[in-house]
C-alpha positions as CSV (number, residue, x, y, z in Angstrom):
1,X,0.7,0.3,0.0
2,X,2.8,2.1,1.0
3,X,4.9,1.8,-2.6
4,X,1.9,2.5,-4.0
5,X,0.9,5.8,-2.5
6,X,4.3,6.2,-3.1
7,X,4.0,6.4,-6.9
8,X,0.8,8.0,-7.3
9,X,2.5,10.8,-5.0
10,X,-0.4,10.3,-1.9
11,X,-0.2,10.2,1.4
12,X,-0.4,6.6,2.6
13,X,-2.4,7.7,5.3
14,X,-5.2,8.4,2.6
15,X,-6.3,4.7,2.1
16,X,-8.0,2.6,4.6
17,X,-7.1,-1.2,4.5
18,X,-11.0,-2.9,5.6
19,X,-9.7,-6.6,6.6
20,X,-12.0,-8.7,5.0
21,X,-13.2,-12.0,7.7
22,X,-16.0,-13.4,5.7
23,X,-15.8,-17.3,6.0
24,X,-13.1,-16.7,8.9
25,X,-14.3,-17.1,12.6
26,X,-14.1,-14.1,15.3
27,X,-11.2,-15.6,16.2
28,X,-9.5,-14.1,13.1
29,X,-11.0,-10.4,14.3
30,X,-9.5,-11.1,17.2
31,X,-6.2,-11.4,16.3
32,X,-6.5,-8.9,13.3
33,X,-7.6,-6.2,16.2
34,X,-4.7,-7.2,18.0
35,X,-2.4,-6.3,15.7
36,X,-4.2,-2.5,15.0
37,X,-7.5,-3.1,12.6
38,X,-10.5,-1.0,13.4
39,X,-12.5,-1.7,10.4
40,X,-13.7,-4.9,8.5
41,X,-15.7,-6.4,5.9
42,X,-18.1,-9.0,5.9
43,X,-19.9,-10.6,2.8
44,X,-23.9,-12.3,4.6
45,X,-25.7,-10.9,7.6
46,X,-26.4,-14.3,8.6
47,X,-22.7,-14.9,9.0
48,X,-23.0,-11.7,11.3
49,X,-24.9,-12.6,12.8
50,X,-23.0,-16.2,14.3
51,X,-19.8,-14.1,14.7
52,X,-20.8,-10.7,16.7
53,X,-21.8,-12.7,20.1
54,X,-18.2,-13.6,20.6
55,X,-17.0,-10.1,19.6
56,X,-19.8,-8.1,21.2
57,X,-16.9,-6.6,23.0
58,X,-14.8,-5.3,21.0
59,X,-16.5,-1.8,20.8
60,X,-14.5,0.3,18.4
61,X,-14.3,-2.3,15.9
62,X,-16.4,-1.5,13.5
63,X,-17.8,-3.5,10.4
64,X,-18.9,-3.2,7.2
65,X,-21.3,-5.0,4.4
66,X,-19.5,-5.6,1.6
67,X,-22.4,-8.7,0.1
68,X,-25.2,-7.8,-1.1
69,X,-27.9,-7.0,1.2
70,X,-31.3,-8.6,1.0
71,X,-34.3,-5.9,1.5
72,X,-36.1,-8.4,3.6
73,X,-33.0,-8.2,6.1
74,X,-32.7,-5.0,6.4
75,X,-33.2,-4.3,10.2
76,X,-31.2,-7.3,11.4
77,X,-28.3,-5.5,8.9
78,X,-28.7,-2.1,10.7
79,X,-28.1,-3.4,13.9
80,X,-24.8,-5.8,13.3
81,X,-23.2,-3.5,10.4
82,X,-22.0,0.9,11.4
83,X,-21.6,1.1,7.3
84,X,-23.5,-0.6,4.2
85,X,-21.0,-0.8,1.3
86,X,-23.6,-2.3,-1.2
87,X,-26.0,-0.5,-1.9
88,X,-27.3,-1.2,-5.4
89,X,-31.2,0.4,-5.3
90,X,-33.7,3.6,-4.4
91,X,-35.9,0.6,-2.3
92,X,-32.6,-0.8,-0.4
93,X,-32.0,2.6,0.2
94,X,-35.5,3.0,1.7
95,X,-36.0,0.3,3.3
96,X,-32.8,1.3,4.9
97,X,-33.3,4.5,6.3
98,X,-37.1,3.2,7.0
99,X,-35.1,1.5,10.4
100,X,-34.2,4.8,12.0
101,X,-30.7,3.5,12.9
102,X,-28.0,6.1,11.4
103,X,-25.3,4.5,9.4
104,X,-22.9,5.4,6.4
105,X,-23.7,4.0,3.1
106,X,-21.5,3.7,-0.2
107,X,-23.4,2.9,-3.4
108,X,-22.2,0.3,-5.0
109,X,-21.7,0.4,-8.8
110,X,-21.6,-2.2,-11.5
111,X,-19.2,-1.5,-14.3
112,X,-18.8,-4.9,-15.6
113,X,-20.9,-7.1,-18.2
114,X,-20.0,-10.2,-15.8
115,X,-23.8,-11.7,-14.8
116,X,-23.1,-12.9,-11.5
117,X,-21.7,-10.0,-10.0
118,X,-23.8,-7.6,-8.4
119,X,-24.4,-3.8,-7.7
120,X,-26.0,-0.7,-9.6
121,X,-26.3,0.5,-13.5
122,X,-24.5,3.9,-13.4
123,X,-27.3,4.9,-15.2
124,X,-29.7,4.3,-11.8
125,X,-26.9,6.0,-10.2
126,X,-28.4,9.7,-9.6
127,X,-31.8,8.3,-8.1
128,X,-29.7,6.3,-5.5
129,X,-27.9,9.7,-4.8
130,X,-30.6,10.9,-4.6
131,X,-32.4,8.9,-2.4
132,X,-29.8,8.5,0.5
133,X,-28.7,12.5,0.9
134,X,-32.4,13.4,1.6
135,X,-32.9,10.2,3.9
136,X,-32.9,11.1,7.6
137,X,-30.4,8.5,8.7
138,X,-28.6,7.3,6.2
139,X,-25.0,9.4,5.4
140,X,-23.1,8.5,1.7
141,X,-19.8,8.8,2.4
142,X,-18.4,6.4,-1.0
143,X,-18.5,4.4,-4.0
144,X,-17.9,0.3,-4.5
145,X,-16.9,-2.1,-7.5
146,X,-15.7,-4.7,-7.8
147,X,-13.8,-4.9,-11.4
148,X,-13.4,-8.8,-13.3
149,X,-11.1,-10.9,-11.3
150,X,-7.9,-11.2,-12.7
151,X,-4.6,-12.2,-12.4
152,X,-3.4,-9.3,-14.1
153,X,-4.1,-6.2,-12.2
154,X,-3.7,-3.9,-15.1
155,X,-7.3,-5.1,-16.3
156,X,-9.0,-3.5,-13.4
157,X,-7.8,-0.2,-14.3
158,X,-10.4,1.2,-16.1
159,X,-12.6,0.0,-13.7
160,X,-11.3,1.2,-11.0
161,X,-10.6,4.8,-13.2
162,X,-14.3,4.7,-14.2
163,X,-15.9,4.7,-10.2
164,X,-13.1,7.5,-9.8
165,X,-15.2,9.6,-12.6
166,X,-18.4,9.2,-10.5
167,X,-17.4,9.5,-7.7
168,X,-15.2,13.0,-8.4
169,X,-19.0,14.6,-10.7
170,X,-21.5,13.4,-7.7
171,X,-18.8,14.5,-5.2
172,X,-19.0,11.3,-3.2
173,X,-15.7,11.3,-1.0
174,X,-14.5,7.6,-0.3
175,X,-13.8,5.1,-3.1
176,X,-13.6,1.4,-1.7
177,X,-11.8,-0.1,-5.2
178,X,-9.1,-2.6,-5.2
179,X,-8.4,-6.4,-3.5
180,X,-5.8,-8.6,-3.0
181,X,-4.9,-9.0,-6.5
182,X,-5.1,-5.1,-7.4
183,X,-5.0,-3.2,-4.2
184,X,-2.5,-1.1,-6.0
185,X,-3.0,-0.3,-9.1
186,X,-6.7,0.8,-6.4
187,X,-4.1,3.0,-5.2
188,X,-2.6,4.5,-8.2
189,X,-6.7,4.9,-9.4
190,X,-7.9,6.9,-6.0
191,X,-8.8,4.4,-3.6
192,X,-9.6,5.6,-0.3
193,X,-10.2,1.6,0.5
194,X,-8.5,-1.2,0.0
195,X,-10.4,-4.9,0.3
196,X,-8.2,-7.2,1.4
197,X,-8.7,-10.8,2.3
198,X,-6.9,-13.2,1.4
199,X,-3.3,-10.9,1.7
200,X,-4.2,-11.1,5.7
201,X,-5.8,-14.5,6.4
202,X,-5.0,-16.6,3.4
203,X,-7.3,-18.7,1.3
204,X,-10.4,-19.3,2.2
205,X,-11.2,-22.6,3.6
206,X,-15.2,-23.2,3.2
207,X,-16.7,-25.6,5.4
């Protein structure tokens, strides 16, 4: 991260590390917390719900939902997460706001043609921005995207550049983009959050 910031002429403090702990147990969160990490990313509301009792004493830890949020799980998500980084529709924003719980949110934008990817179509971003900014309980802090996976990090660059352009256009300060394989390119393109799991915790072994 520091090397990429140096190449881009950026202050390393301008890029934050989101430790992705999906599939890993509470002990991995505790170990990372003990090393100084405070922001953790989870993909599933149900998985976070199972882990929450074992890490409830880590009062300064912040948990981000980075996976797709189903509208019928907004109540539980509002209780478990301090940041919802995967808003992809006005309906979801309205449902989350209706829970009356203050939350930071990001809009997940789908910039690739992959069917399996979730996120808002760029054409729908203006309406989602308006819905969040006119809501009482949500604070729009950033945009998030997941480019097509490739061993060649350069493949991700145009997707990151496009997200940066959207953020500038809508005056949105944070950019969550880049993972273990392409975080340096993401930082060069303006990422303020990088989501790292494998490089921190190793390959995930599903039960």
